[in-house]
C-alpha positions as CSV (number, residue, x, y, z in Angstrom):
1,M,41.3,21.7,-5.5
2,A,42.4,21.7,-1.8
3,Q,42.8,18.4,-0.1
4,K,40.1,17.7,2.5
5,T,41.8,17.3,5.9
6,E,38.8,16.0,8.0
7,N,39.5,12.6,9.4
8,L,42.9,12.3,7.8
9,R,45.9,10.6,9.3
10,Y,49.0,12.7,9.9
11,E,50.7,10.9,7.0
12,D,48.0,12.0,4.6
13,L,48.4,15.7,5.4
14,P,50.1,18.0,2.9
15,D,53.6,19.0,3.9
16,F,52.4,22.6,4.6
17,L,49.0,23.4,6.1
18,T,47.0,26.6,5.7
19,V,45.1,28.1,8.6
20,K,42.0,26.5,7.2
21,E,43.6,23.0,7.0
22,L,45.1,23.5,10.5
23,K,41.6,24.4,11.8
24,E,40.1,21.3,10.2
25,Y,42.9,18.9,11.3
26,L,42.8,20.1,14.9
27,R,39.0,20.3,14.8
28,V,38.8,23.7,16.3
29,G,37.0,26.9,15.4
30,W,38.4,29.9,13.5
31,N,39.3,31.9,16.6
32,K,41.1,29.0,18.2
33,A,42.9,28.2,14.9
34,Y,44.2,31.7,14.7
35,Q,45.3,31.6,18.4
36,I,47.1,28.4,17.8
37,A,48.6,29.7,14.5
38,N,50.5,32.4,16.5
39,E,52.1,29.6,18.6
40,I,53.4,27.5,15.7
41,P,56.4,28.5,13.6
42,H,55.2,29.2,10.1
43,Y,56.1,30.7,6.7
44,R,54.3,33.5,5.0
45,S,53.4,33.4,1.3
46,G,51.6,36.7,0.6
47,N,48.7,36.8,3.0
48,R,48.8,33.1,3.6
49,R,50.5,31.4,6.5
50,L,51.9,28.0,5.8
51,F,52.6,25.6,8.7
52,P,55.0,22.7,8.3
53,K,53.1,19.6,9.4
54,E,56.1,18.5,11.5
55,K,55.7,21.7,13.6
56,V,52.0,21.1,13.9
57,K,52.7,17.6,15.3
58,E,55.4,19.0,17.7
59,W,52.9,21.6,19.0
60,A,50.1,19.0,19.5
61,L,52.4,16.6,21.3
62,K,53.7,19.4,23.5
63,Q,50.1,20.4,24.4
64,S,49.1,16.8,25.2
65,R,52.2,16.3,27.4
66,T,51.5,19.5,29.3
67,K,47.9,18.5,30.0
68,I,48.9,15.0,31.1
69,E,51.6,16.5,33.5
70,K,49.0,18.9,35.0
71,R,46.6,16.0,35.6
72,L,49.3,13.9,37.2
73,W,50.4,16.7,39.4
74,A,46.8,17.3,40.5
75,V,46.5,13.6,41.5
76,K,49.6,13.7,43.8
């Protein structure tokens, strides 16, 4: 049975996330999950995409830094 990813800490995530787990972890809808999936390096296993959790973390940190920088620039 798949591990439930809602409200999990990063440390509790499996080493590789499916699109569904990515969607649940980032708390986004299906369309946004597939959009994000195209931005994160991943492996294919048949029809499944598997995302290393380290790459998901890197992507999320990059997104948060970009948003903060935009807000700081707007304040100047």
